[in-house]
C-alpha positions as CSV (number, residue, x, y, z in Angstrom):
1,X,44.7,111.1,100.9
2,X,45.9,109.9,97.6
3,X,48.7,111.0,95.4
4,X,49.8,110.0,91.9
5,X,53.3,108.7,91.2
6,X,54.5,108.1,87.6
7,X,57.5,105.8,87.1
8,X,59.0,106.0,83.6
9,X,62.2,104.8,81.9
10,X,62.5,107.5,79.2
11,X,65.4,105.7,77.5
12,X,68.2,108.2,77.2
13,X,68.6,109.6,73.7
14,X,72.3,108.5,73.8
15,X,71.1,104.9,73.7
16,X,68.5,105.4,70.9
17,X,69.9,104.0,67.6
18,X,68.0,102.6,64.6
19,X,69.8,99.2,64.6
20,X,68.6,98.6,68.2
21,X,65.0,99.5,67.2
22,X,64.7,98.1,63.7
23,X,60.8,98.2,63.7
24,X,60.6,101.9,64.6
25,X,60.2,104.6,62.1
26,X,63.6,106.5,62.1
27,X,61.8,109.9,62.5
28,X,60.2,108.6,65.7
29,X,63.6,108.0,67.2
30,X,64.8,111.5,66.8
31,X,65.2,113.6,69.9
32,X,63.0,116.4,68.7
33,X,60.1,114.0,68.2
34,X,60.6,111.8,71.2
35,X,61.0,114.7,73.7
36,X,57.7,116.3,72.8
37,X,55.9,112.9,73.0
38,X,57.5,112.0,76.3
39,X,56.7,115.4,77.8
40,X,53.1,115.3,76.6
41,X,52.6,111.8,78.2
42,X,54.0,112.9,81.5
43,X,51.9,116.1,81.7
44,X,48.8,114.2,80.6
45,X,49.4,111.7,83.5
46,X,49.0,114.6,85.9
47,X,51.2,112.9,88.5
48,X,52.2,114.6,91.8
49,X,55.6,112.8,91.6
50,X,57.6,111.7,88.6
51,X,60.4,109.1,89.0
52,X,62.4,109.0,85.8
53,X,65.2,106.6,84.8
54,X,67.6,106.8,81.8
55,X,67.4,110.6,81.9
56,X,69.8,112.6,79.8
57,X,69.3,116.2,78.6
58,X,68.2,117.0,82.2
59,X,69.4,120.7,82.3
60,X,68.7,121.4,78.7
61,X,65.2,119.9,78.4
62,X,63.6,118.1,81.4
63,X,64.2,120.6,84.2
64,X,63.0,123.7,82.3
65,X,60.1,121.9,80.6
66,X,58.8,120.3,83.8
67,X,59.4,123.5,85.7
68,X,56.9,125.2,83.3
69,X,54.5,122.4,84.1
70,X,54.8,123.1,87.8
71,X,57.5,120.7,89.0
72,X,60.7,121.0,90.9
73,X,63.3,118.2,90.5
74,X,66.5,116.6,91.6
75,X,68.9,114.7,89.3
76,X,71.7,112.2,89.8
77,X,73.9,111.5,86.9
78,X,75.6,108.1,86.6
79,X,79.4,108.3,87.3
80,X,82.1,107.9,84.7
81,X,81.4,108.5,81.1
82,X,77.7,107.7,81.2
83,X,75.4,110.5,80.0
84,X,72.2,109.5,81.8
85,X,70.9,109.1,85.4
86,X,67.8,109.3,87.5
87,X,65.5,112.2,88.4
88,X,62.6,112.8,90.7
89,X,60.2,115.7,90.0
90,X,57.5,116.8,92.4
91,X,54.7,119.3,92.2
92,X,56.0,122.4,93.8
93,X,52.6,123.6,94.9
94,X,52.1,120.3,96.9
95,X,55.6,119.4,98.2
96,X,58.9,120.9,99.3
97,X,62.2,119.0,99.5
98,X,63.5,118.7,103.0
99,X,66.1,116.0,102.7
100,X,67.9,114.0,99.9
101,X,70.5,111.4,99.4
102,X,72.3,110.1,96.3
103,X,73.4,106.5,95.9
104,X,76.1,105.2,93.7
105,X,75.8,101.4,93.5
106,X,79.5,101.0,92.7
107,X,79.9,101.4,96.5
108,X,78.6,97.9,97.0
109,X,82.1,96.7,96.3
110,X,83.0,97.5,99.9
111,X,80.3,95.0,101.1
112,X,81.9,92.1,99.3
113,X,83.7,89.6,101.5
114,X,87.4,90.4,102.1
115,X,89.5,89.4,99.2
116,X,86.5,89.1,96.9
117,X,86.5,91.9,94.4
118,X,84.4,91.8,91.3
119,X,84.4,94.2,88.3
120,X,80.8,93.1,87.7
121,X,79.6,95.2,90.6
122,X,81.0,98.4,88.9
123,X,78.0,99.1,86.7
124,X,77.7,102.8,87.3
125,X,74.1,102.5,88.4
126,X,72.5,105.2,90.7
127,X,69.5,106.1,92.9
128,X,68.0,109.1,94.5
129,X,66.2,109.2,97.8
130,X,64.0,112.3,98.6
131,X,62.0,113.3,101.6
132,X,59.2,115.5,100.5
133,X,57.1,117.5,102.9
134,X,53.7,118.9,102.1
135,X,53.1,122.6,102.4
136,X,51.2,123.7,105.5
137,X,48.0,124.3,103.5
138,X,48.3,121.1,101.6
139,X,45.6,118.3,101.8
140,X,48.4,115.7,102.1
141,X,48.7,114.9,105.8
142,X,52.2,113.3,105.7
143,X,55.6,113.7,104.2
144,X,56.7,110.9,102.0
145,X,60.1,109.3,101.2
146,X,60.5,108.7,97.4
147,X,63.1,106.5,95.9
148,X,64.1,106.3,92.2
149,X,66.7,103.6,91.3
150,X,68.4,102.6,88.1
151,X,69.6,99.1,88.7
152,X,71.8,96.8,86.6
153,X,69.8,95.1,83.9
154,X,70.1,91.4,84.8
155,X,69.9,90.1,81.3
156,X,72.9,87.9,82.0
157,X,72.7,85.3,84.8
158,X,76.0,86.5,86.3
159,X,74.5,89.9,87.0
160,X,71.6,88.6,89.1
161,X,73.9,88.6,92.2
162,X,75.0,92.2,91.4
163,X,71.3,93.2,91.2
164,X,70.6,91.5,94.6
165,X,73.6,93.4,96.2
166,X,72.3,96.7,94.7
167,X,68.8,96.1,96.1
168,X,70.3,95.2,99.5
169,X,72.4,98.4,99.5
170,X,69.4,100.4,98.4
171,X,67.1,99.1,101.2
172,X,69.9,99.6,103.8
173,X,70.4,103.2,102.6
174,X,66.7,104.0,102.6
175,X,66.2,102.5,106.0
176,X,69.0,104.6,107.4
177,X,67.8,107.8,105.6
178,X,64.3,107.3,106.9
179,X,65.2,106.2,110.4
180,X,64.5,109.6,112.0
181,X,61.3,110.3,110.1
182,X,59.5,106.9,109.6
183,X,57.8,108.2,106.5
184,X,55.8,106.1,104.1
185,X,58.2,105.0,101.3
186,X,57.5,104.8,97.5
187,X,60.2,102.9,95.6
188,X,60.4,103.2,91.8
189,X,62.9,101.8,89.4
């Protein structure tokens, strides 16, 4: 049995500024325009599961719009003053949520060797882990573990180690989360 997963960084509107995108038409960067185009693309993809990063406007836009399109969802906002996060949406006629876990990657600081603290690990990145179970009359024979992670952008060489630590923490958390179920795992990020 096949199912479709769409992984999409929607670029939180809070980060969309004309100087960052000098070759874009300013009208195309406006939220009213972008949100309609993003939604249309997601709906056209006809995915069973949507894993979205850089999500802001979750309660105001994404949750109600995708609910109308037949999806239920879970959202994890980044800590601190960040206005975005990650979300996983799933077709409510195919799946039901039976377990979830939120990950804040700032927690990797506790895995650093004693006496070694680094402000670089405090990037406010997050992830969601969901266990989705098919409905009894579904054609999907198995539940599935879905992971959506927003990791540090390793554009600077000094952040490569932070990203490695985030991935290690993510895999450790997913393994622990899934230890009772042994579900197939889909990781997006």
